[in-house]
N, CA, C, O and CB atoms as a CASP TS submission, in Angstrom:
PFRMAT TS
TARGET T0000
AUTHOR 0000-0000-0000
METHOD Language model
MODEL 1
PARENT N/A
ATOM      1  N   ILE     1      -6.112  -9.284  -6.671  1.00  0.00           N
ATOM      2  CA  ILE     1      -6.868  -8.257  -6.303  1.00  0.00           C
ATOM      3  C   ILE     1      -7.954  -7.693  -7.102  1.00  0.00           C
ATOM      4  O   ILE     1      -7.908  -7.267  -8.256  1.00  0.00           O
ATOM      5  CB  ILE     1      -6.110  -7.394  -6.063  1.00  0.00           C
ATOM      6  N   ILE     2      -9.126  -7.776  -6.137  1.00  0.00           N
ATOM      7  CA  ILE     2     -10.652  -7.290  -6.888  1.00  0.00           C
ATOM      8  C   ILE     2     -11.256  -5.832  -6.713  1.00  0.00           C
ATOM      9  O   ILE     2     -12.322  -5.401  -7.154  1.00  0.00           O
ATOM     10  CB  ILE     2     -11.880  -8.221  -6.284  1.00  0.00           C
ATOM     11  N   PHE     3     -10.394  -5.257  -6.033  1.00  0.00           N
ATOM     12  CA  PHE     3     -10.843  -3.996  -5.474  1.00  0.00           C
ATOM     13  C   PHE     3      -9.999  -3.226  -4.624  1.00  0.00           C
ATOM     14  O   PHE     3      -9.688  -3.643  -3.508  1.00  0.00           O
ATOM     15  CB  PHE     3     -11.929  -4.194  -4.794  1.00  0.00           C
ATOM     16  N   THR     4      -9.568  -2.027  -5.115  1.00  0.00           N
ATOM     17  CA  THR     4      -8.531  -0.854  -3.952  1.00  0.00           C
ATOM     18  C   THR     4      -9.627   0.668  -4.341  1.00  0.00           C
ATOM     19  O   THR     4     -10.198   1.329  -5.209  1.00  0.00           O
ATOM     20  CB  THR     4      -6.052  -0.502  -4.750  1.00  0.00           C
ATOM     21  N   ASN     5      -9.319   0.501  -2.922  1.00  0.00           N
ATOM     22  CA  ASN     5      -9.046   2.384  -2.495  1.00  0.00           C
ATOM     23  C   ASN     5      -8.389   3.125  -2.833  1.00  0.00           C
ATOM     24  O   ASN     5      -7.199   2.872  -3.025  1.00  0.00           O
ATOM     25  CB  ASN     5      -8.689   2.836  -1.466  1.00  0.00           C
ATOM     26  N   LYS     6      -8.999   4.510  -3.066  1.00  0.00           N
ATOM     27  CA  LYS     6      -8.176   5.176  -3.484  1.00  0.00           C
ATOM     28  C   LYS     6      -6.737   5.812  -2.766  1.00  0.00           C
ATOM     29  O   LYS     6      -5.754   6.325  -3.299  1.00  0.00           O
ATOM     30  CB  LYS     6      -8.920   5.906  -3.856  1.00  0.00           C
ATOM     31  N   ALA     7      -7.061   5.545  -1.320  1.00  0.00           N
ATOM     32  CA  ALA     7      -5.834   5.703  -0.212  1.00  0.00           C
ATOM     33  C   ALA     7      -4.534   4.356  -1.117  1.00  0.00           C
ATOM     34  O   ALA     7      -3.385   4.514  -1.530  1.00  0.00           O
ATOM     35  CB  ALA     7      -6.627   5.036   1.988  1.00  0.00           C
ATOM     36  N   GLU     8      -5.229   3.435  -1.104  1.00  0.00           N
ATOM     37  CA  GLU     8      -4.294   2.202  -1.755  1.00  0.00           C
ATOM     38  C   GLU     8      -3.610   2.425  -2.701  1.00  0.00           C
ATOM     39  O   GLU     8      -2.380   2.372  -2.726  1.00  0.00           O
ATOM     40  CB  GLU     8      -4.899   1.125  -2.228  1.00  0.00           C
ATOM     41  N   ASP     9      -4.796   2.879  -4.152  1.00  0.00           N
ATOM     42  CA  ASP     9      -4.081   3.377  -5.511  1.00  0.00           C
ATOM     43  C   ASP     9      -2.640   4.168  -5.307  1.00  0.00           C
ATOM     44  O   ASP     9      -1.465   3.950  -5.604  1.00  0.00           O
ATOM     45  CB  ASP     9      -5.140   4.460  -6.304  1.00  0.00           C
ATOM     46  N   VAL    10      -3.558   5.444  -4.483  1.00  0.00           N
ATOM     47  CA  VAL    10      -1.889   6.532  -4.698  1.00  0.00           C
ATOM     48  C   VAL    10      -0.926   5.908  -3.468  1.00  0.00           C
ATOM     49  O   VAL    10       0.210   6.375  -3.391  1.00  0.00           O
ATOM     50  CB  VAL    10      -2.164   8.804  -4.269  1.00  0.00           C
ATOM     51  N   MET    11      -1.235   5.112  -2.723  1.00  0.00           N
ATOM     52  CA  MET    11       0.195   4.540  -1.702  1.00  0.00           C
ATOM     53  C   MET    11       0.666   4.007  -2.562  1.00  0.00           C
ATOM     54  O   MET    11       1.734   4.584  -2.766  1.00  0.00           O
ATOM     55  CB  MET    11       0.150   3.506  -0.371  1.00  0.00           C
ATOM     56  N   PHE    12       0.477   2.793  -3.615  1.00  0.00           N
ATOM     57  CA  PHE    12       1.058   2.207  -4.514  1.00  0.00           C
ATOM     58  C   PHE    12       1.800   2.987  -5.707  1.00  0.00           C
ATOM     59  O   PHE    12       2.699   2.492  -6.387  1.00  0.00           O
ATOM     60  CB  PHE    12       0.171   1.437  -4.897  1.00  0.00           C
ATOM     61  N   GLY    13       1.236   4.399  -5.865  1.00  0.00           N
ATOM     62  CA  GLY    13       1.296   4.284  -7.331  1.00  0.00           C
ATOM     63  C   GLY    13       0.757   4.506  -8.327  1.00  0.00           C
ATOM     64  O   GLY    13       1.188   5.115  -9.306  1.00  0.00           O
ATOM     65  N   TYR    14      -0.508   3.900  -8.117  1.00  0.00           N
ATOM     66  CA  TYR    14      -1.139   3.055  -9.634  1.00  0.00           C
ATOM     67  C   TYR    14      -2.485   3.860  -9.649  1.00  0.00           C
ATOM     68  O   TYR    14      -3.325   4.179  -8.807  1.00  0.00           O
ATOM     69  CB  TYR    14      -1.490   0.956  -9.528  1.00  0.00           C
ATOM     70  N   GLU    15      -2.309   4.037 -10.950  1.00  0.00           N
ATOM     71  CA  GLU    15      -4.137   4.848 -11.540  1.00  0.00           C
ATOM     72  C   GLU    15      -5.074   3.404 -10.870  1.00  0.00           C
ATOM     73  O   GLU    15      -4.777   2.210 -10.863  1.00  0.00           O
ATOM     74  CB  GLU    15      -4.489   5.054 -14.217  1.00  0.00           C
ATOM     75  N   THR    16      -6.619   4.331 -10.205  1.00  0.00           N
ATOM     76  CA  THR    16      -7.282   3.827  -9.924  1.00  0.00           C
ATOM     77  C   THR    16      -7.904   2.659 -10.812  1.00  0.00           C
ATOM     78  O   THR    16      -8.306   3.130 -11.876  1.00  0.00           O
ATOM     79  CB  THR    16      -7.775   4.616  -9.552  1.00  0.00           C
ATOM     80  N   GLY    17      -8.101   1.351 -10.717  1.00  0.00           N
ATOM     81  CA  GLY    17      -8.399   0.230 -11.410  1.00  0.00           C
ATOM     82  C   GLY    17      -7.191  -0.217 -11.830  1.00  0.00           C
ATOM     83  O   GLY    17      -7.325  -1.050 -12.727  1.00  0.00           O
ATOM     84  N   GLU    18      -6.081   0.002 -11.545  1.00  0.00           N
ATOM     85  CA  GLU    18      -4.903  -0.386 -12.709  1.00  0.00           C
ATOM     86  C   GLU    18      -3.512  -1.724 -11.845  1.00  0.00           C
ATOM     87  O   GLU    18      -2.419  -2.166 -12.197  1.00  0.00           O
ATOM     88  CB  GLU    18      -3.883   1.652 -13.234  1.00  0.00           C
ATOM     89  N   MET    19      -4.596  -1.940 -10.392  1.00  0.00           N
ATOM     90  CA  MET    19      -4.237  -3.049  -9.482  1.00  0.00           C
ATOM     91  C   MET    19      -5.332  -4.180  -9.458  1.00  0.00           C
ATOM     92  O   MET    19      -5.443  -5.061  -8.606  1.00  0.00           O
ATOM     93  CB  MET    19      -4.024  -2.483  -8.034  1.00  0.00           C
ATOM     94  N   ILE    20      -6.099  -3.979 -10.541  1.00  0.00           N
ATOM     95  CA  ILE    20      -6.919  -4.961 -10.447  1.00  0.00           C
ATOM     96  C   ILE    20      -6.838  -5.996 -10.780  1.00  0.00           C
ATOM     97  O   ILE    20      -5.899  -5.754 -11.537  1.00  0.00           O
ATOM     98  CB  ILE    20      -7.675  -4.805 -10.755  1.00  0.00           C
ATOM     99  N   GLY    21      -7.031  -7.295 -10.940  1.00  0.00           N
ATOM    100  CA  GLY    21      -6.422  -8.439 -11.479  1.00  0.00           C
ATOM    101  C   GLY    21      -5.349  -8.880 -11.745  1.00  0.00           C
ATOM    102  O   GLY    21      -5.058  -9.745 -12.571  1.00  0.00           O
ATOM    103  N   MET    22      -4.255  -7.899 -10.571  1.00  0.00           N
ATOM    104  CA  MET    22      -3.234  -8.715 -10.467  1.00  0.00           C
ATOM    105  C   MET    22      -3.097  -9.692  -9.094  1.00  0.00           C
ATOM    106  O   MET    22      -4.004  -9.870  -8.281  1.00  0.00           O
ATOM    107  CB  MET    22      -2.134  -7.843 -10.635  1.00  0.00           C
ATOM    108  N   HIS    23      -2.430  -9.982  -9.064  1.00  0.00           N
ATOM    109  CA  HIS    23      -1.732 -10.916  -7.743  1.00  0.00           C
ATOM    110  C   HIS    23      -1.006 -10.097  -6.264  1.00  0.00           C
ATOM    111  O   HIS    23       0.097  -9.551  -6.232  1.00  0.00           O
ATOM    112  CB  HIS    23      -0.293 -11.849  -8.520  1.00  0.00           C
ATOM    113  N   VAL    24      -1.654 -10.175  -5.515  1.00  0.00           N
ATOM    114  CA  VAL    24      -1.158  -9.424  -4.316  1.00  0.00           C
ATOM    115  C   VAL    24       0.042  -9.887  -3.690  1.00  0.00           C
ATOM    116  O   VAL    24       0.461  -9.608  -2.566  1.00  0.00           O
ATOM    117  CB  VAL    24      -2.123  -9.406  -3.315  1.00  0.00           C
ATOM    118  N   SER    25       0.479 -10.537  -4.455  1.00  0.00           N
ATOM    119  CA  SER    25       2.250 -10.075  -3.894  1.00  0.00           C
ATOM    120  C   SER    25       3.166  -9.357  -4.892  1.00  0.00           C
ATOM    121  O   SER    25       4.376  -9.221  -4.709  1.00  0.00           O
ATOM    122  CB  SER    25       3.263 -11.529  -3.530  1.00  0.00           C
ATOM    123  N   GLN    26       2.291  -8.772  -6.285  1.00  0.00           N
ATOM    124  CA  GLN    26       2.886  -8.026  -7.097  1.00  0.00           C
ATOM    125  C   GLN    26       3.484  -6.855  -5.919  1.00  0.00           C
ATOM    126  O   GLN    26       4.442  -6.173  -6.281  1.00  0.00           O
ATOM    127  CB  GLN    26       1.834  -7.545  -8.340  1.00  0.00           C
ATOM    128  N   GLN    27       2.928  -6.638  -4.555  1.00  0.00           N
ATOM    129  CA  GLN    27       2.920  -5.604  -4.451  1.00  0.00           C
ATOM    130  C   GLN    27       4.366  -5.080  -3.059  1.00  0.00           C
ATOM    131  O   GLN    27       4.892  -4.053  -2.631  1.00  0.00           O
ATOM    132  CB  GLN    27       1.327  -5.394  -4.271  1.00  0.00           C
ATOM    133  N   ASN    28       4.465  -7.130  -2.770  1.00  0.00           N
ATOM    134  CA  ASN    28       5.472  -7.346  -1.911  1.00  0.00           C
ATOM    135  C   ASN    28       6.962  -7.072  -2.161  1.00  0.00           C
ATOM    136  O   ASN    28       7.595  -7.239  -3.203  1.00  0.00           O
ATOM    137  CB  ASN    28       5.345  -8.509  -1.637  1.00  0.00           C
ATOM    138  N   ALA    29       7.224  -6.786  -1.415  1.00  0.00           N
ATOM    139  CA  ALA    29       8.912  -6.185  -1.752  1.00  0.00           C
ATOM    140  C   ALA    29       9.576  -7.047  -0.650  1.00  0.00           C
ATOM    141  O   ALA    29      10.519  -6.651   0.035  1.00  0.00           O
ATOM    142  CB  ALA    29       9.295  -4.164  -1.460  1.00  0.00           C
ATOM    143  N   TYR    30       9.070  -8.102  -0.562  1.00  0.00           N
ATOM    144  CA  TYR    30      10.093  -9.631  -0.195  1.00  0.00           C
ATOM    145  C   TYR    30      10.881 -10.096  -1.287  1.00  0.00           C
ATOM    146  O   TYR    30      10.858  -9.882  -2.499  1.00  0.00           O
ATOM    147  CB  TYR    30       9.175 -11.069   0.178  1.00  0.00           C
ATOM    148  N   PRO    31      11.771 -10.973  -0.332  1.00  0.00           N
ATOM    149  CA  PRO    31      12.772 -11.772  -1.930  1.00  0.00           C
ATOM    150  C   PRO    31      11.953 -12.413  -2.504  1.00  0.00           C
ATOM    151  O   PRO    31      10.802 -12.514  -2.079  1.00  0.00           O
ATOM    152  CB  PRO    31      14.115 -12.976  -1.773  1.00  0.00           C
ATOM    153  N   GLN    32      12.365 -12.969  -3.569  1.00  0.00           N
ATOM    154  CA  GLN    32      11.568 -13.453  -4.488  1.00  0.00           C
ATOM    155  C   GLN    32      10.862 -14.841  -3.865  1.00  0.00           C
ATOM    156  O   GLN    32       9.653 -15.064  -3.815  1.00  0.00           O
ATOM    157  CB  GLN    32      12.416 -13.644  -5.793  1.00  0.00           C
ATOM    158  N   ASP    33      12.041 -15.788  -3.364  1.00  0.00           N
ATOM    159  CA  ASP    33      12.221 -16.639  -2.628  1.00  0.00           C
ATOM    160  C   ASP    33      11.254 -16.846  -1.706  1.00  0.00           C
ATOM    161  O   ASP    33      10.488 -17.808  -1.768  1.00  0.00           O
ATOM    162  CB  ASP    33      13.215 -16.498  -2.207  1.00  0.00           C
ATOM    163  N   GLN    34      11.214 -15.690  -0.510  1.00  0.00           N
ATOM    164  CA  GLN    34      10.707 -15.826   0.636  1.00  0.00           C
ATOM    165  C   GLN    34       8.846 -15.128   0.062  1.00  0.00           C
ATOM    166  O   GLN    34       7.983 -15.290   0.924  1.00  0.00           O
ATOM    167  CB  GLN    34      11.846 -14.868   1.952  1.00  0.00           C
ATOM    168  N   ASN    35       8.473 -14.582  -0.996  1.00  0.00           N
ATOM    169  CA  ASN    35       7.700 -14.328  -0.980  1.00  0.00           C
ATOM    170  C   ASN    35       6.339 -14.848  -1.077  1.00  0.00           C
ATOM    171  O   ASN    35       5.335 -14.415  -0.512  1.00  0.00           O
ATOM    172  CB  ASN    35       8.006 -13.846  -1.353  1.00  0.00           C
ATOM    173  N   MET    36       6.455 -15.876  -1.903  1.00  0.00           N
ATOM    174  CA  MET    36       5.161 -16.884  -1.238  1.00  0.00           C
ATOM    175  C   MET    36       5.094 -17.627  -0.239  1.00  0.00           C
ATOM    176  O   MET    36       3.944 -17.871   0.126  1.00  0.00           O
ATOM    177  CB  MET    36       4.763 -17.783  -1.921  1.00  0.00           C
ATOM    178  N   GLU    37       5.892 -18.070   0.331  1.00  0.00           N
ATOM    179  CA  GLU    37       5.977 -18.609   1.396  1.00  0.00           C
ATOM    180  C   GLU    37       5.226 -17.210   2.705  1.00  0.00           C
ATOM    181  O   GLU    37       4.569 -17.487   3.708  1.00  0.00           O
ATOM    182  CB  GLU    37       7.710 -19.141   1.460  1.00  0.00           C
ATOM    183  N   ILE    38       5.462 -16.344   2.417  1.00  0.00           N
ATOM    184  CA  ILE    38       5.286 -15.381   3.792  1.00  0.00           C
ATOM    185  C   ILE    38       3.663 -14.962   3.023  1.00  0.00           C
ATOM    186  O   ILE    38       3.156 -14.155   3.802  1.00  0.00           O
ATOM    187  CB  ILE    38       6.831 -13.680   4.120  1.00  0.00           C
ATOM    188  N   VAL    39       3.186 -15.079   2.438  1.00  0.00           N
ATOM    189  CA  VAL    39       1.781 -14.713   1.363  1.00  0.00           C
ATOM    190  C   VAL    39       1.033 -16.074   2.225  1.00  0.00           C
ATOM    191  O   VAL    39       0.032 -15.875   2.912  1.00  0.00           O
ATOM    192  CB  VAL    39       2.055 -14.944  -0.987  1.00  0.00           C
ATOM    193  N   ASN    40       1.568 -17.267   2.110  1.00  0.00           N
ATOM    194  CA  ASN    40       1.039 -18.419   1.985  1.00  0.00           C
ATOM    195  C   ASN    40       0.652 -18.668   3.889  1.00  0.00           C
ATOM    196  O   ASN    40      -0.366 -19.227   4.296  1.00  0.00           O
ATOM    197  CB  ASN    40       2.245 -19.553   1.069  1.00  0.00           C
ATOM    198  N   MET    41       1.509 -18.220   4.581  1.00  0.00           N
ATOM    199  CA  MET    41       1.702 -17.849   5.828  1.00  0.00           C
ATOM    200  C   MET    41       0.852 -17.138   6.713  1.00  0.00           C
ATOM    201  O   MET    41       0.565 -17.569   7.830  1.00  0.00           O
ATOM    202  CB  MET    41       2.597 -17.306   5.794  1.00  0.00           C
ATOM    203  N   VAL    42       0.316 -15.742   6.115  1.00  0.00           N
ATOM    204  CA  VAL    42      -0.929 -14.824   6.028  1.00  0.00           C
ATOM    205  C   VAL    42      -2.009 -15.687   6.081  1.00  0.00           C
ATOM    206  O   VAL    42      -2.788 -15.818   7.025  1.00  0.00           O
ATOM    207  CB  VAL    42      -1.037 -13.929   4.747  1.00  0.00           C
ATOM    208  N   MET    43      -2.019 -16.426   4.734  1.00  0.00           N
ATOM    209  CA  MET    43      -3.239 -17.341   4.175  1.00  0.00           C
ATOM    210  C   MET    43      -4.168 -18.309   4.781  1.00  0.00           C
ATOM    211  O   MET    43      -5.346 -18.633   4.628  1.00  0.00           O
ATOM    212  CB  MET    43      -2.791 -18.071   3.336  1.00  0.00           C
ATOM    213  N   ASP    44      -2.754 -18.786   5.850  1.00  0.00           N
ATOM    214  CA  ASP    44      -2.881 -20.165   6.585  1.00  0.00           C
ATOM    215  C   ASP    44      -3.450 -19.148   8.185  1.00  0.00           C
ATOM    216  O   ASP    44      -4.493 -19.570   8.685  1.00  0.00           O
ATOM    217  CB  ASP    44      -0.924 -21.372   6.670  1.00  0.00           C
ATOM    218  N   THR    45      -2.876 -18.087   8.793  1.00  0.00           N
ATOM    219  CA  THR    45      -3.876 -17.645   9.863  1.00  0.00           C
ATOM    220  C   THR    45      -5.047 -16.361   9.367  1.00  0.00           C
ATOM    221  O   THR    45      -5.614 -15.749  10.272  1.00  0.00           O
ATOM    222  CB  THR    45      -2.884 -17.069  11.184  1.00  0.00           C
ATOM    223  N   LEU    46      -5.241 -16.142   8.459  1.00  0.00           N
ATOM    224  CA  LEU    46      -6.630 -15.651   8.246  1.00  0.00           C
ATOM    225  C   LEU    46      -7.123 -17.225   8.017  1.00  0.00           C
ATOM    226  O   LEU    46      -8.309 -16.962   7.817  1.00  0.00           O
ATOM    227  CB  LEU    46      -6.892 -14.398   6.834  1.00  0.00           C
ATOM    228  N   ASN    47      -7.065 -18.456   7.922  1.00  0.00           N
ATOM    229  CA  ASN    47      -8.159 -19.171   7.603  1.00  0.00           C
ATOM    230  C   ASN    47      -8.451 -20.027   9.282  1.00  0.00           C
ATOM    231  O   ASN    47      -9.503 -20.487   9.727  1.00  0.00           O
ATOM    232  CB  ASN    47      -7.762 -20.239   6.091  1.00  0.00           C
ATOM    233  N   LYS    48      -7.007 -19.986   9.932  1.00  0.00           N
ATOM    234  CA  LYS    48      -7.335 -20.417  11.592  1.00  0.00           C
ATOM    235  C   LYS    48      -7.905 -19.340  12.206  1.00  0.00           C
ATOM    236  O   LYS    48      -8.682 -19.688  13.095  1.00  0.00           O
ATOM    237  CB  LYS    48      -6.018 -20.810  12.553  1.00  0.00           C
ATOM    238  N   LYS    49      -7.767 -17.701  12.004  1.00  0.00           N
ATOM    239  CA  LYS    49      -7.729 -17.176  13.392  1.00  0.00           C
ATOM    240  C   LYS    49      -8.636 -15.901  12.295  1.00  0.00           C
ATOM    241  O   LYS    49      -8.812 -14.955  13.063  1.00  0.00           O
ATOM    242  CB  LYS    49      -5.850 -16.857  14.467  1.00  0.00           C
ATOM    243  N   GLY    50      -8.932 -15.713  11.619  1.00  0.00           N
ATOM    244  CA  GLY    50     -10.257 -14.695  10.656  1.00  0.00           C
ATOM    245  C   GLY    50      -9.168 -13.453  10.299  1.00  0.00           C
ATOM    246  O   GLY    50      -9.278 -12.728   9.310  1.00  0.00           O
ATOM    247  N   ALA    51      -8.418 -13.387  11.003  1.00  0.00           N
ATOM    248  CA  ALA    51      -7.329 -11.741  10.717  1.00  0.00           C
ATOM    249  C   ALA    51      -5.761 -11.980  10.881  1.00  0.00           C
ATOM    250  O   ALA    51      -5.596 -13.046  11.474  1.00  0.00           O
ATOM    251  CB  ALA    51      -7.677 -10.310  12.121  1.00  0.00           C
ATOM    252  N   TRP    52      -4.589 -11.381  10.573  1.00  0.00           N
ATOM    253  CA  TRP    52      -3.506 -10.757  10.482  1.00  0.00           C
ATOM    254  C   TRP    52      -3.750  -9.583  10.527  1.00  0.00           C
ATOM    255  O   TRP    52      -4.479  -8.841   9.868  1.00  0.00           O
ATOM    256  CB  TRP    52      -2.837 -11.021   9.576  1.00  0.00           C
ATOM    257  N   SER    53      -2.764  -9.390  11.764  1.00  0.00           N
ATOM    258  CA  SER    53      -1.507  -7.905  11.938  1.00  0.00           C
ATOM    259  C   SER    53      -0.016  -8.020  11.965  1.00  0.00           C
ATOM    260  O   SER    53       0.704  -8.928  12.380  1.00  0.00           O
ATOM    261  CB  SER    53      -1.633  -7.131  13.397  1.00  0.00           C
ATOM    262  N   GLY    54       0.262  -6.874  11.418  1.00  0.00           N
ATOM    263  CA  GLY    54       1.572  -7.174  11.528  1.00  0.00           C
ATOM    264  C   GLY    54       2.389  -5.748  10.398  1.00  0.00           C
ATOM    265  O   GLY    54       1.809  -4.960   9.652  1.00  0.00           O
ATOM    266  N   GLU    55       3.913  -5.884  10.696  1.00  0.00           N
ATOM    267  CA  GLU    55       4.655  -5.386   9.844  1.00  0.00           C
ATOM    268  C   GLU    55       4.761  -5.649   7.973  1.00  0.00           C
ATOM    269  O   GLU    55       5.261  -6.765   7.831  1.00  0.00           O
ATOM    270  CB  GLU    55       5.693  -5.716  10.516  1.00  0.00           C
ATOM    271  N   TRP    56       4.588  -5.276   7.148  1.00  0.00           N
ATOM    272  CA  TRP    56       4.554  -5.732   5.878  1.00  0.00           C
ATOM    273  C   TRP    56       5.482  -5.206   5.285  1.00  0.00           C
ATOM    274  O   TRP    56       5.733  -4.116   5.798  1.00  0.00           O
ATOM    275  CB  TRP    56       3.486  -5.576   5.241  1.00  0.00           C
ATOM    276  N   HIS    57       6.348  -5.524   4.158  1.00  0.00           N
ATOM    277  CA  HIS    57       7.392  -4.718   3.574  1.00  0.00           C
ATOM    278  C   HIS    57       6.942  -4.351   1.857  1.00  0.00           C
ATOM    279  O   HIS    57       7.040  -5.286   1.063  1.00  0.00           O
ATOM    280  CB  HIS    57       8.910  -5.657   3.736  1.00  0.00           C
ATOM    281  N   ASN    58       6.488  -3.068   1.367  1.00  0.00           N
ATOM    282  CA  ASN    58       5.830  -2.610   0.280  1.00  0.00           C
ATOM    283  C   ASN    58       6.733  -2.732  -0.980  1.00  0.00           C
ATOM    284  O   ASN    58       7.961  -2.800  -1.032  1.00  0.00           O
ATOM    285  CB  ASN    58       5.380  -1.228   0.539  1.00  0.00           C
ATOM    286  N   ILE    59       5.822  -2.742  -1.978  1.00  0.00           N
ATOM    287  CA  ILE    59       6.874  -1.855  -3.175  1.00  0.00           C
ATOM    288  C   ILE    59       5.995  -1.051  -4.022  1.00  0.00           C
ATOM    289  O   ILE    59       4.903  -1.497  -4.373  1.00  0.00           O
ATOM    290  CB  ILE    59       7.823  -2.919  -4.345  1.00  0.00           C
ATOM    291  N   ARG    60       6.372   0.013  -4.343  1.00  0.00           N
ATOM    292  CA  ARG    60       5.183   0.630  -4.914  1.00  0.00           C
ATOM    293  C   ARG    60       5.449   0.661  -6.704  1.00  0.00           C
ATOM    294  O   ARG    60       6.527   0.204  -7.086  1.00  0.00           O
ATOM    295  CB  ARG    60       4.997   2.291  -4.153  1.00  0.00           C
ATOM    296  N   LYS    61       4.793   1.019  -7.412  1.00  0.00           N
ATOM    297  CA  LYS    61       5.156   0.873  -8.662  1.00  0.00           C
ATOM    298  C   LYS    61       6.374   1.617  -9.615  1.00  0.00           C
ATOM    299  O   LYS    61       6.766   1.277 -10.731  1.00  0.00           O
ATOM    300  CB  LYS    61       4.081   1.074  -9.117  1.00  0.00           C
ATOM    301  N   ASP    62       6.755   2.585  -8.886  1.00  0.00           N
ATOM    302  CA  ASP    62       7.717   3.001  -9.284  1.00  0.00           C
ATOM    303  C   ASP    62       9.227   2.303  -8.847  1.00  0.00           C
ATOM    304  O   ASP    62      10.345   2.414  -9.350  1.00  0.00           O
ATOM    305  CB  ASP    62       7.504   4.210  -8.990  1.00  0.00           C
ATOM    306  N   GLY    63       8.747   1.579  -7.738  1.00  0.00           N
ATOM    307  CA  GLY    63      10.036   0.149  -7.617  1.00  0.00           C
ATOM    308  C   GLY    63      10.670   1.100  -6.035  1.00  0.00           C
ATOM    309  O   GLY    63      11.704   0.786  -5.445  1.00  0.00           O
ATOM    310  N   SER    64       9.893   2.078  -5.687  1.00  0.00           N
ATOM    311  CA  SER    64      10.869   2.859  -3.846  1.00  0.00           C
ATOM    312  C   SER    64       9.681   1.397  -3.175  1.00  0.00           C
ATOM    313  O   SER    64       8.709   0.751  -3.567  1.00  0.00           O
ATOM    314  CB  SER    64      10.193   5.750  -2.872  1.00  0.00           C
ATOM    315  N   LEU    65      10.560   1.497  -1.992  1.00  0.00           N
ATOM    316  CA  LEU    65      10.006   0.451  -1.030  1.00  0.00           C
ATOM    317  C   LEU    65       9.408   1.256   0.230  1.00  0.00           C
ATOM    318  O   LEU    65       9.798   2.382   0.542  1.00  0.00           O
ATOM    319  CB  LEU    65      11.234  -0.650  -0.540  1.00  0.00           C
ATOM    320  N   PHE    66       8.587   0.663   0.795  1.00  0.00           N
ATOM    321  CA  PHE    66       8.058   1.590   1.688  1.00  0.00           C
ATOM    322  C   PHE    66       7.401   0.240   2.868  1.00  0.00           C
ATOM    323  O   PHE    66       7.251  -0.941   2.557  1.00  0.00           O
ATOM    324  CB  PHE    66       6.772   2.825   0.785  1.00  0.00           C
ATOM    325  N   PHE    67       7.111   0.846   4.188  1.00  0.00           N
ATOM    326  CA  PHE    67       6.941  -0.345   5.411  1.00  0.00           C
ATOM    327  C   PHE    67       4.991  -0.325   5.808  1.00  0.00           C
ATOM    328  O   PHE    67       4.660   0.768   6.266  1.00  0.00           O
ATOM    329  CB  PHE    67       8.188   0.320   7.247  1.00  0.00           C
ATOM    330  N   THR    68       4.269  -0.946   5.728  1.00  0.00           N
ATOM    331  CA  THR    68       3.058  -0.320   6.352  1.00  0.00           C
ATOM    332  C   THR    68       3.050  -1.300   7.661  1.00  0.00           C
ATOM    333  O   THR    68       4.049  -1.975   7.908  1.00  0.00           O
ATOM    334  CB  THR    68       1.539  -0.355   5.304  1.00  0.00           C
ATOM    335  N   TYR    69       1.962  -1.351   8.437  1.00  0.00           N
ATOM    336  CA  TYR    69       1.289  -1.760   9.872  1.00  0.00           C
ATOM    337  C   TYR    69      -0.260  -2.253   9.048  1.00  0.00           C
ATOM    338  O   TYR    69      -1.251  -1.547   8.865  1.00  0.00           O
ATOM    339  CB  TYR    69       1.135  -0.108  11.308  1.00  0.00           C
ATOM    340  N   SER    70      -0.050  -3.653   8.664  1.00  0.00           N
ATOM    341  CA  SER    70      -1.232  -3.767   8.233  1.00  0.00           C
ATOM    342  C   SER    70      -2.266  -5.140   9.019  1.00  0.00           C
ATOM    343  O   SER    70      -1.937  -6.291   9.307  1.00  0.00           O
ATOM    344  CB  SER    70      -0.947  -3.891   6.686  1.00  0.00           C
ATOM    345  N   HIS    71      -3.477  -4.477   9.170  1.00  0.00           N
ATOM    346  CA  HIS    71      -4.480  -5.672   9.663  1.00  0.00           C
ATOM    347  C   HIS    71      -5.317  -6.438   8.543  1.00  0.00           C
ATOM    348  O   HIS    71      -5.912  -5.660   7.796  1.00  0.00           O
ATOM    349  CB  HIS    71      -5.597  -5.042  10.685  1.00  0.00           C
ATOM    350  N   ILE    72      -5.466  -7.568   8.306  1.00  0.00           N
ATOM    351  CA  ILE    72      -6.060  -7.817   7.532  1.00  0.00           C
ATOM    352  C   ILE    72      -7.108  -9.167   7.893  1.00  0.00           C
ATOM    353  O   ILE    72      -6.714 -10.074   8.626  1.00  0.00           O
ATOM    354  CB  ILE    72      -5.170  -7.825   6.581  1.00  0.00           C
ATOM    355  N   THR    73      -8.178  -9.166   7.414  1.00  0.00           N
ATOM    356  CA  THR    73      -8.993  -9.933   7.663  1.00  0.00           C
ATOM    357  C   THR    73     -10.041 -10.555   6.895  1.00  0.00           C
ATOM    358  O   THR    73     -10.833  -9.736   6.427  1.00  0.00           O
ATOM    359  CB  THR    73      -9.324  -9.515   8.392  1.00  0.00           C
ATOM    360  N   ALA    74     -10.273 -11.727   6.635  1.00  0.00           N
ATOM    361  CA  ALA    74     -10.784 -12.518   5.985  1.00  0.00           C
ATOM    362  C   ALA    74     -12.100 -12.361   5.507  1.00  0.00           C
ATOM    363  O   ALA    74     -12.796 -12.037   6.470  1.00  0.00           O
ATOM    364  CB  ALA    74     -10.642 -13.410   6.528  1.00  0.00           C
ATOM    365  N   MET    75     -13.003 -12.462   4.123  1.00  0.00           N
ATOM    366  CA  MET    75     -13.923 -11.937   3.943  1.00  0.00           C
ATOM    367  C   MET    75     -15.024 -13.251   3.219  1.00  0.00           C
ATOM    368  O   MET    75     -16.179 -12.978   2.892  1.00  0.00           O
ATOM    369  CB  MET    75     -13.492 -10.655   3.190  1.00  0.00           C
TER
END
C-alpha cells in the first residue's frame, strides 16, 4: 500500500498513514491458503483488462469482518 485516503483509513480502522507499506493482502479476510490466489487472480485481470470489479471480503484492524463491492483499476 502506497496511499490511502481518509475514508479507507476509517473503514479499516487505522490511523492516517498507518497502512502505508503494508501488503494489500493484509486487508483481506480470505482464508490464508486462498488469500494470495485471489490477489493473483485480481492482478491477472488488471493486467489483461485494466480493471476488476466484485465483492471483496475485508478485515479491520480490530479483526471485525465486512464486505465491500470494489472496483480496482490499473494505474
